[in-house]
C-alpha positions as CSV (number, residue, x, y, z in Angstrom):
1,M,72.6,144.9,97.3
2,D,73.7,141.3,97.7
3,S,70.2,140.0,96.7
4,L,70.4,142.1,93.5
5,V,73.8,140.7,92.7
6,Q,72.6,137.1,93.3
7,A,69.5,137.7,91.1
8,Q,71.7,139.0,88.3
9,A,74.0,136.1,88.6
10,A,71.2,133.6,88.6
11,A,69.8,135.2,85.5
12,D,72.8,134.2,83.5
13,P,73.7,130.5,84.0
14,R,76.8,130.9,81.8
15,R,78.3,133.4,84.2
16,R,77.6,131.1,87.1
17,L,79.2,128.2,85.2
18,A,82.3,130.3,84.6
19,L,82.3,131.3,88.3
20,V,82.2,127.6,89.4
21,A,84.9,126.6,86.9
22,A,87.1,129.5,88.1
23,V,86.7,128.6,91.8
24,Y,87.2,124.9,91.2
25,L,90.4,125.5,89.1
26,G,91.8,128.1,91.5
27,S,91.3,125.7,94.4
28,F,92.8,122.9,92.3
29,I,96.1,124.5,91.8
30,A,96.4,125.9,95.3
31,T,95.7,122.4,96.7
32,L,97.8,120.6,94.1
33,D,100.8,122.7,95.2
34,V,100.7,121.1,98.6
35,S,101.2,117.6,97.4
36,I,103.1,118.0,94.1
37,V,106.1,119.7,95.6
38,N,106.8,117.1,98.3
39,V,107.4,114.4,95.7
40,A,110.1,116.6,94.1
41,L,112.1,117.3,97.3
42,P,115.0,114.9,96.8
43,T,115.4,116.1,93.2
44,L,115.3,119.7,94.4
45,Q,118.0,118.9,97.0
46,R,120.3,117.7,94.3
47,A,119.5,120.4,91.8
48,L,119.9,123.3,94.2
49,S,122.7,121.7,96.3
50,T,120.9,122.2,99.5
51,D,120.5,120.3,102.8
52,L,117.5,118.9,104.7
53,A,117.0,122.3,106.4
54,G,116.7,123.9,102.9
55,L,114.0,121.3,102.0
56,Q,112.2,122.1,105.2
57,W,112.1,125.8,104.2
58,V,110.8,124.9,100.7
59,I,107.6,123.6,102.3
60,D,107.6,125.8,105.5
61,I,107.9,129.2,103.8
62,Y,104.7,128.4,101.9
63,A,102.9,127.2,105.0
64,L,104.2,130.1,107.1
65,C,102.8,132.7,104.7
66,L,99.6,130.7,104.2
67,S,98.9,130.4,107.9
68,A,100.0,133.8,109.0
69,F,98.0,135.7,106.3
70,M,94.9,133.5,106.1
71,L,93.2,135.3,109.0
72,S,93.4,138.6,107.2
73,A,92.0,137.2,103.9
74,G,88.3,137.5,104.9
75,P,88.5,141.1,106.1
76,L,90.5,142.1,102.9
77,G,87.7,140.6,100.8
78,D,85.1,142.3,102.8
79,R,86.7,145.7,102.5
80,Y,88.1,145.7,98.9
81,G,85.7,143.2,97.2
82,R,85.7,139.4,97.3
83,K,86.2,139.1,93.5
84,R,89.0,141.6,93.5
85,A,90.8,139.9,96.4
86,W,90.4,136.4,95.1
87,L,91.5,137.2,91.6
88,A,94.5,139.1,93.0
89,G,95.3,135.9,94.8
90,V,95.1,133.7,91.7
91,T,97.2,136.3,89.7
92,V,99.9,136.5,92.4
93,F,99.9,132.7,92.8
94,T,100.5,132.3,89.1
95,L,103.4,134.9,89.2
96,G,104.8,133.1,92.2
97,S,104.7,129.8,90.3
98,A,106.7,131.4,87.4
99,M,109.2,132.7,90.0
100,C,109.7,129.2,91.3
101,A,110.1,127.7,87.9
102,M,112.8,130.2,87.0
103,A,114.7,129.9,90.3
104,G,118.3,128.9,90.0
105,S,119.1,128.9,93.7
106,L,117.4,128.1,97.0
107,P,116.8,131.7,98.0
108,A,115.1,132.5,94.7
109,L,112.9,129.4,95.1
110,L,112.0,130.4,98.6
111,A,111.0,133.8,97.4
112,G,108.6,132.3,94.9
113,R,107.2,129.9,97.5
114,A,106.6,132.9,99.8
115,V,104.7,134.7,97.1
116,Q,102.6,131.5,96.5
117,G,101.8,131.3,100.2
118,V,100.6,134.9,100.5
119,A,98.4,134.3,97.4
120,G,97.1,131.0,98.7
121,A,95.9,132.8,101.8
122,L,93.6,134.8,99.6
123,M,92.6,131.9,97.4
124,I,91.8,129.1,99.7
125,P,89.3,130.7,102.2
126,G,87.9,133.1,99.5
127,A,86.7,130.2,97.4
128,L,83.8,129.2,99.7
129,S,82.8,132.8,100.2
130,L,82.4,133.3,96.4
131,L,80.3,130.1,96.1
132,A,78.2,131.0,99.1
133,H,77.3,134.4,97.6
134,A,76.7,133.1,94.1
135,F,74.3,130.3,95.2
136,P,71.9,131.6,97.8
137,D,69.6,128.6,97.5
138,P,70.7,126.0,100.2
139,A,70.2,122.9,98.0
140,E,72.2,124.5,95.1
141,R,74.9,125.7,97.4
142,A,75.3,122.3,99.0
143,R,75.6,120.7,95.6
144,V,78.2,123.1,94.3
145,I,80.3,123.1,97.5
146,G,80.1,119.2,97.4
147,G,81.6,119.4,93.9
148,W,84.2,121.8,95.1
149,S,85.2,119.4,97.9
150,S,85.5,116.5,95.4
151,F,87.5,118.5,92.9
152,T,89.9,119.6,95.7
153,A,90.2,116.0,96.9
154,L,91.1,115.0,93.3
155,S,94.0,117.5,93.3
156,L,95.4,115.7,96.3
157,I,95.3,112.4,94.6
158,L,96.7,113.7,91.3
159,G,99.5,115.7,93.0
160,P,101.9,112.9,93.8
161,L,101.2,111.1,90.5
162,L,101.6,114.2,88.4
163,G,104.5,115.4,90.4
164,G,106.5,112.2,90.0
165,L,105.8,112.0,86.3
166,L,106.7,115.6,85.7
167,V,109.9,115.5,87.7
168,D,111.1,112.3,86.0
169,H,110.2,113.3,82.4
170,A,110.2,117.2,82.3
171,G,112.3,118.4,85.2
172,W,111.4,119.8,88.6
173,Q,110.6,123.2,87.1
174,S,107.5,121.7,85.4
175,I,105.7,121.2,88.7
176,F,105.5,125.0,88.9
177,L,105.0,125.7,85.2
178,I,101.8,123.6,85.2
179,N,100.2,126.3,87.3
180,I,100.7,129.0,84.8
181,P,98.2,128.1,82.0
182,I,95.6,127.0,84.6
183,G,96.1,130.3,86.5
184,V,95.6,132.3,83.3
185,L,92.4,130.4,82.4
186,T,91.1,130.8,86.0
187,V,91.6,134.6,85.9
188,G,89.9,134.9,82.5
189,L,86.9,132.8,83.7
190,G,86.7,134.8,87.0
191,L,86.8,138.2,85.4
192,W,83.8,137.3,83.3
193,G,81.8,135.0,85.6
194,I,82.3,136.4,89.2
195,R,80.1,139.3,90.4
196,E,81.7,141.7,92.9
197,T,80.4,141.8,96.5
198,S,81.8,143.6,99.5
199,H,80.9,144.6,103.0
200,P,83.4,147.4,104.0
201,E,81.5,148.0,107.3
202,H,82.2,144.4,108.4
203,A,86.0,144.5,107.6
204,A,88.1,144.0,110.7
205,L,91.7,144.5,109.8
206,D,94.3,144.1,112.5
207,P,97.7,145.2,111.0
208,V,99.7,145.0,114.3
209,G,98.4,141.5,115.0
210,Q,99.2,140.5,111.4
211,V,102.8,141.7,111.6
212,L,103.3,140.0,115.0
213,S,101.8,136.8,113.8
214,V,104.3,136.6,110.9
215,L,107.2,137.6,113.2
216,W,106.7,135.0,115.9
217,L,105.7,132.2,113.6
218,G,108.7,132.9,111.4
219,A,111.1,133.1,114.4
220,L,109.7,129.8,115.8
221,T,110.2,128.1,112.4
222,Y,113.7,129.4,112.0
223,G,114.6,128.3,115.6
224,L,113.3,124.8,115.2
225,I,115.0,124.3,111.8
226,A,118.3,125.9,113.1
227,A,118.2,123.4,116.0
228,G,118.6,120.6,113.5
229,E,121.6,122.3,111.8
230,H,123.4,123.8,114.8
231,G,122.0,122.1,117.9
232,W,119.4,123.2,120.4
233,G,121.9,125.2,122.4
234,S,123.3,127.1,119.5
235,V,123.0,130.9,119.3
236,H,121.0,130.6,116.1
237,A,118.3,128.3,117.6
238,A,118.2,129.8,121.1
239,S,117.9,133.4,120.1
240,A,115.2,132.6,117.5
241,L,113.2,130.6,120.0
242,V,113.4,133.4,122.6
243,A,112.3,135.9,120.0
244,A,109.4,133.6,119.1
245,A,108.3,133.4,122.7
246,V,108.5,137.2,123.1
247,G,106.6,137.7,119.8
248,L,103.9,135.3,120.8
249,A,103.4,137.1,124.1
250,L,103.1,140.4,122.4
251,F,100.7,139.0,119.8
252,L,98.4,137.6,122.5
253,M,98.5,140.9,124.4
254,V,97.5,142.8,121.2
255,E,94.8,140.3,120.4
256,A,93.3,140.6,123.9
257,R,93.0,144.3,123.7
258,V,92.2,145.2,120.1
259,A,88.5,145.8,119.3
260,R,88.3,143.4,116.4
261,P,91.2,140.9,116.7
262,L,92.8,138.7,114.1
263,L,92.6,135.8,116.5
264,P,89.3,135.7,118.6
265,L,90.8,134.7,122.0
266,G,87.4,134.9,123.7
267,L,86.2,131.8,121.8
268,F,88.9,129.7,123.4
269,R,87.3,130.1,126.8
270,D,85.1,127.3,125.8
271,A,87.1,124.1,126.5
272,R,85.3,122.2,123.7
273,F,86.3,124.9,121.1
274,S,89.9,124.9,122.4
275,A,90.0,121.1,122.2
276,A,88.6,121.0,118.6
277,N,91.1,123.7,117.5
278,F,94.0,121.9,119.2
279,A,92.9,118.8,117.2
280,S,92.9,120.9,114.0
281,F,96.5,122.0,114.8
282,V,97.4,118.3,115.4
283,L,95.9,117.4,112.0
284,G,98.4,119.7,110.4
285,F,101.3,118.7,112.6
286,S,100.8,114.9,112.1
287,A,98.8,114.1,109.0
288,Y,99.5,117.0,106.7
289,A,103.2,117.2,107.6
290,S,103.7,113.5,107.1
291,L,103.9,113.8,103.3
292,F,107.2,115.6,103.6
293,F,108.7,112.6,105.4
294,F,107.0,109.9,103.3
295,S,108.5,111.3,100.2
296,L,112.0,111.3,101.7
297,F,111.6,107.8,103.2
298,L,110.4,106.2,99.9
299,Q,113.1,107.9,97.8
300,Q,116.1,108.2,100.1
301,V,115.6,105.1,102.3
302,Q,113.8,102.6,100.0
303,G,115.3,104.0,96.8
304,W,112.2,104.6,94.7
305,S,112.1,107.1,91.8
306,P,109.8,110.2,92.0
307,S,107.3,108.5,89.7
308,D,107.3,105.3,91.8
309,T,106.9,107.4,94.9
310,G,103.9,109.2,93.5
311,W,102.1,106.0,92.8
312,R,102.9,104.6,96.2
313,L,101.5,107.7,98.0
314,V,98.1,107.4,96.2
315,P,96.4,104.9,98.6
316,Q,96.5,107.5,101.4
317,F,94.7,110.2,99.4
318,V,92.2,107.7,97.8
319,A,91.3,106.5,101.3
320,T,90.9,110.1,102.5
321,G,88.6,110.9,99.6
322,I,86.5,107.8,99.9
323,V,86.0,108.2,103.7
324,A,85.4,112.0,103.5
325,S,82.8,111.5,100.8
326,Q,80.9,109.1,103.0
327,F,81.2,111.2,106.1
328,G,77.6,112.4,105.9
329,R,76.2,108.9,106.0
330,L,78.6,107.9,108.8
331,A,77.5,110.9,110.8
332,R,73.9,109.9,110.6
333,R,74.7,106.6,112.2
334,F,77.4,107.5,114.6
335,D,78.1,110.5,116.9
336,V,80.3,113.1,115.2
337,H,82.5,113.5,118.3
338,A,83.1,109.7,118.3
339,L,84.0,109.8,114.6
340,M,86.5,112.6,115.3
341,I,88.1,110.6,118.1
342,A,88.3,107.6,115.8
343,G,90.0,109.7,113.1
344,Y,92.7,111.0,115.4
345,G,93.2,107.6,116.9
346,L,93.7,106.1,113.4
347,I,96.2,108.8,112.5
348,G,98.2,108.4,115.7
349,G,98.1,104.6,115.6
350,A,99.2,104.4,111.9
351,M,102.1,106.8,112.4
352,L,103.3,104.9,115.5
353,L,103.3,101.6,113.5
354,L,105.4,103.3,110.8
355,T,108.3,103.2,113.3
356,L,108.5,99.5,112.5
357,F,109.4,100.0,108.8
358,S,112.8,99.9,107.3
359,A,114.5,100.0,103.8
360,G,113.6,96.4,103.2
361,T,110.0,96.5,104.3
362,P,107.6,95.3,101.5
363,Y,105.5,98.1,100.1
364,V,102.2,96.2,100.7
365,F,102.5,96.8,104.5
366,L,103.3,100.5,104.0
367,A,100.3,100.8,101.7
368,L,98.1,99.3,104.3
369,L,99.2,101.9,106.9
370,F,98.8,104.6,104.3
371,V,95.1,103.5,103.9
372,F,94.6,103.6,107.7
373,L,96.2,107.1,107.9
374,G,94.1,108.3,104.9
375,A,90.9,106.9,106.5
376,G,91.8,108.7,109.8
377,T,92.3,111.9,107.9
378,G,89.1,111.4,106.0
379,L,87.2,111.2,109.3
380,A,89.2,113.9,111.2
381,V,88.9,116.7,108.6
382,P,85.1,116.9,108.2
383,A,84.5,116.0,111.9
384,T,86.7,118.7,113.2
385,S,85.1,121.3,110.9
386,T,81.6,120.2,111.9
387,A,82.6,120.4,115.6
388,V,84.1,123.9,115.4
389,M,81.2,125.3,113.4
390,A,78.7,123.8,115.8
391,L,80.4,125.4,118.8
392,V,80.1,129.1,117.7
393,P,77.1,131.3,116.8
394,A,76.3,131.7,113.1
395,Q,77.6,135.3,113.0
396,R,81.0,134.2,114.1
397,S,81.3,131.1,111.8
398,G,83.5,132.8,109.3
399,M,86.0,133.9,111.9
400,A,85.9,130.4,113.6
401,S,86.5,128.7,110.2
402,A,89.5,130.9,109.4
403,T,91.0,130.3,112.9
404,M,90.6,126.5,112.5
405,N,92.2,126.5,109.1
406,A,95.0,128.9,110.1
407,L,95.8,126.6,113.1
408,R,95.9,123.6,110.8
409,Q,98.4,125.3,108.5
410,A,100.4,126.4,111.5
411,G,100.5,122.8,112.7
412,M,101.9,121.7,109.4
413,L,104.5,124.5,109.5
414,I,105.7,123.6,113.0
415,G,105.4,119.8,112.3
416,I,107.8,119.9,109.4
417,A,110.2,122.2,111.3
418,L,110.2,120.2,114.6
419,L,109.8,116.7,113.1
420,G,112.4,117.4,110.5
421,T,114.9,118.5,113.2
422,L,114.1,115.3,115.2
423,M,114.7,113.2,112.0
424,S,118.0,114.9,111.1
425,T,119.5,114.8,114.7
426,R,118.5,111.2,115.2
427,A,119.8,110.1,111.8
428,T,123.1,112.0,112.3
429,S,123.6,110.4,115.8
430,L,122.9,106.9,114.5
431,L,125.2,107.3,111.5
432,A,128.0,108.8,113.6
433,D,127.7,105.8,116.0
434,A,127.8,103.4,113.0
435,L,130.9,105.1,111.5
436,A,132.9,105.2,114.7
437,P,133.8,101.5,114.7
438,A,134.9,101.7,111.1
439,G,137.7,104.1,112.1
440,L,136.4,106.9,109.8
441,H,138.2,110.2,110.6
442,D,135.8,112.7,112.1
443,A,132.8,110.4,112.0
444,R,130.4,113.1,113.4
445,Q,131.3,115.6,110.7
446,A,130.9,113.0,108.0
447,A,127.5,112.0,109.4
448,V,126.3,115.6,109.4
449,A,127.3,116.0,105.7
450,A,125.9,112.7,104.6
451,V,122.5,113.1,106.4
452,G,122.1,116.8,105.7
453,R,122.7,116.6,102.0
454,H,122.2,112.9,101.4
455,D,125.8,112.9,100.2
456,L,127.5,109.6,99.9
457,G,130.7,111.4,99.0
458,A,131.1,112.2,102.7
459,L,131.5,108.4,103.2
460,A,133.9,107.9,100.3
461,S,136.3,106.0,102.4
462,L,133.8,103.2,102.8
463,D,132.6,100.6,100.3
464,P,129.8,102.2,98.2
465,T,127.3,99.5,99.1
466,T,128.2,99.7,102.8
467,A,128.0,103.5,102.8
468,R,124.6,103.4,101.1
469,D,123.2,100.9,103.5
470,L,124.5,102.7,106.6
471,L,123.0,106.0,105.4
472,A,119.6,104.4,104.6
473,A,119.5,102.7,108.0
474,A,120.3,106.0,109.7
475,L,117.7,107.9,107.8
476,A,115.2,105.2,108.6
477,G,116.0,105.7,112.3
478,G,115.4,109.4,111.9
479,F,112.1,108.7,110.2
480,H,111.1,106.5,113.1
481,A,111.8,109.3,115.6
482,A,109.7,111.8,113.6
483,M,106.8,109.3,113.2
484,A,106.9,108.3,116.9
485,C,106.5,112.0,117.9
486,A,103.7,112.6,115.3
487,G,101.9,109.5,116.4
488,L,102.0,110.3,120.0
489,V,100.7,113.8,119.4
490,G,97.9,112.3,117.3
491,L,96.9,110.0,120.2
492,L,97.2,112.9,122.6
493,A,94.6,114.7,120.5
494,A,92.3,111.7,120.6
495,G,92.7,111.4,124.4
496,L,91.9,115.1,124.9
497,L,88.8,114.8,122.8
498,V,87.7,111.8,124.9
499,S,88.0,113.9,128.1
500,V,86.2,117.0,126.6
501,R,82.9,115.7,125.3
502,P,80.3,118.1,123.8
503,R,76.9,118.6,125.4
504,A,74.1,116.4,124.0
505,A,73.0,117.5,120.5
506,A,75.8,120.0,120.3
507,L,77.1,118.8,117.0
508,P,74.2,118.7,114.5
509,V,74.8,117.2,111.1
510,R,73.4,119.1,108.1
511,T,72.2,116.7,105.4
512,T,71.3,119.3,102.9
């Protein structure tokens, strides 16, 4: 059946061109959403009168739904049709974008972001499946997937630039409105160009595991963010973290017993597979989550506008794109495992060096570290993917890929929650200590309000310049705490990879 579909598709190059355009555009808006929203965070904080915890949820609710539902995306496409599932994802993502643009409060925005995350779980992994089925010839497939990778990288570069310009000149709603015309065009191209394929007999849905994955990840995220608001010993944080631990235990029990699990625990018996997937988690925890903190540092500590911030984030993504595009050549000269270690070493080292930066640090030094961080990411992403794919049999490659990507998204989810809490608690402590000698009444409460909402009104009894400098210094200290943790975790991943080396010739590099 598949060969017939492929022959029909090949017979009409216009349909295949429409398919490629649809997949490229769908992946473009899904990836663009990751970087474009981060630049708007301080603006969203003011517009929606929310605190740092609210900003964490703006990013984390998307990452939560994306990571939790991504493992079910493949089986859904197998059972109900890959075209149907992917186009449903694009349609729902477009509707979610409209919900976000019309949101007048934080809960309404979070609802739209959750819808976007569920839709993204169908869109992101489904793109490669559509391309693989439409282009059975290996050379054509490699060329089309290479173009898809480049187009996706372009969206990461354009995200901060476009986000900053839109926020400054058209309002924060425009960063979501831009998805609507692209989404409509994508659905139109996909309806005409994509041929339906399905394999219902291969579908392995795990509804109990799916529900438990959402519950324990959601409880963990809530607990980590609540710790920043109420303290680690608060009822909110403690009860949520206990619920997360219980939920995780139940999830692992179900996955160990179900016939076709959502998460293939058996694969983790291989120490090399476990190490590579831990590295993928760290990639999300450190590198992917960092954009949240960079945006806040550049705008709230160094005082740049959204547009200026967008331009200043570009070196990181350009470096990632350049290094990733040359990965094939590098892998022919150097061992892939060594490149993976170098990538995580660069990520960890660059983030540790960011702890030396303050409000007055010249941008040229920050840009240099952004380049190193981007280069490390450009090595780590393809090297980790190559390692994971080389460690499993071909018939389990789809499941292994979904697991790796879900863990990466979960890493970003937990990274923003945990590192954000470290940042807020450290900044609050530093500001309270700085306010105490000034004789400010209830310095701790004033520090909580100033840091949480970036509200200088809480420091109204001080000279405005002094208040602004004290808040910027405290936020810089909080940023340092977050970057120190992220950097150490990055170096931990590099060290683990050094200790768990693959067997000789275990990581082949495909050059076609």
